[in-house]
Structure formats: C-alpha cells, structure tokens
C-alpha positions in Angstrom: -50.6 -4.9 -7.7 -46.9 -6.1 -7.9 -44.6 -4.9 -5.2 -40.8 -5.0 -5.8 -38.7 -4.3 -2.7 -35.6 -2.2 -3.0 -31.9 -2.7 -2.1 -31.9 -5.5 0.7 -35.4 -5.7 1.6 -37.8 -8.6 1.1 -41.5 -9.0 1.0 -42.8 -11.8 3.2 -46.3 -13.4 3.4 -46.5 -14.7 7.1 -47.7 -18.3 7.7 -51.3 -18.2 9.1 -51.5 -18.2 12.8 -52.2 -21.7 14.3 -55.8 -22.1 16.0 -55.4 -23.4 19.6 -57.9 -24.6 22.0 -57.5 -24.9 25.8 -59.8 -27.4 27.4 -62.4 -26.9 24.7 -62.2 -22.9 24.9 -61.1 -21.5 21.5 -58.6 -18.6 21.8 -59.8 -15.6 19.7 -57.7 -14.1 16.9 -56.4 -11.2 19.0 -54.9 -13.4 21.5 -53.0 -15.8 18.8 -49.2 -15.7 18.8 -47.9 -14.0 15.5 -46.3 -16.5 13.3 -42.6 -16.3 13.0 -42.2 -18.0 9.6 -43.4 -17.2 6.2 -42.5 -17.3 2.5 -40.6 -14.8 0.4 -42.9 -13.3 -2.2 -40.4 -10.9 -3.7 -36.8 -9.7 -2.9 -34.7 -6.6 -3.9 -31.4 -6.9 -5.7 -29.2 -6.4 -2.7 -26.7 -3.5 -2.0 -23.0 -3.1 -3.1 -22.0 -4.0 0.4 -24.5 -6.9 0.9 -25.5 -9.6 -1.6 -29.1 -10.7 -1.8 -29.0 -14.5 -0.7 -32.9 -14.7 -0.3 -35.1 -15.5 -3.3 -38.6 -15.8 -4.1 -40.4 -18.9 -2.7 -38.0 -19.4 0.3 -39.5 -20.3 3.5 -37.9 -18.3 6.2 -38.0 -17.8 10.0 -37.7 -14.0 11.2 -37.6 -12.2 14.4 -40.7 -11.4 16.5 -40.6 -7.7 16.0 -39.2 -7.8 12.6 -40.4 -5.9 9.5 -43.2 -3.4 8.6 -46.6 -4.8 8.3 -48.5 -3.7 5.0 -51.8 -4.6 3.5 -52.2 -5.0 -0.3 -55.5 -5.9 -1.9 -56.6 -7.4 1.4 -53.5 -9.6 2.0 -51.2 -8.9 4.8 -47.5 -8.9 4.2 -44.3 -8.1 5.9 -41.4 -5.9 4.3 -38.1 -6.3 6.1 -34.5 -6.2 5.7 -32.7 -9.3 4.7 -30.7 -9.1 8.0 -34.1 -9.4 9.8 -34.5 -13.0 8.5 -32.9 -15.4 10.9 -32.9 -18.7 8.8 -34.1 -20.4 5.6 -36.2 -23.4 6.1 -34.9 -26.4 4.1 
C-alpha cells in the first residue's frame, strides 16, 4: 500500500528503539524511550504559504509528542506536519 501525505505533512519511519541493559537487567519494550529520529518515507507537496523542504530519504529529528502513529501492513509510521520536524541530519 502506498501512502501519499497531503499538503505540508510527511510520513516518517521511526528509528528502532535502542535496547539498554542496566547491570545485566534487560529493560522491556514498554519501558524503552521512543526514538526521536527517523527517515522520511513520503512527503506532501507543501502549501501555497509553506514550501516543502523535506524529501524522501531525509533523516530527521522530531519532537517527543509529534505526529500521529499509524500502522500499515504491520509497520509503524508517524504522520506529522513539516513544522513538527526539528532538524535534518546531514
């Protein structure tokens, strides 16, 4: 299934959460920090007031509570406005 975001929205695939151990204890998935970076999978065309500067393949940082979580064919994605993206990783 192909998803094409509209206007100033982007589809982001979050980076996998890092597995951490504390003194030999493995922290369960429910306690892991959500990643704050990901890769742009698709981007809208922008609006008449705001040009789309993000493009497919960009690695980005986004805010902790940014975007709406969606699941497509078993994969988890975030769909968010371009303004929710904080930076492009170079």
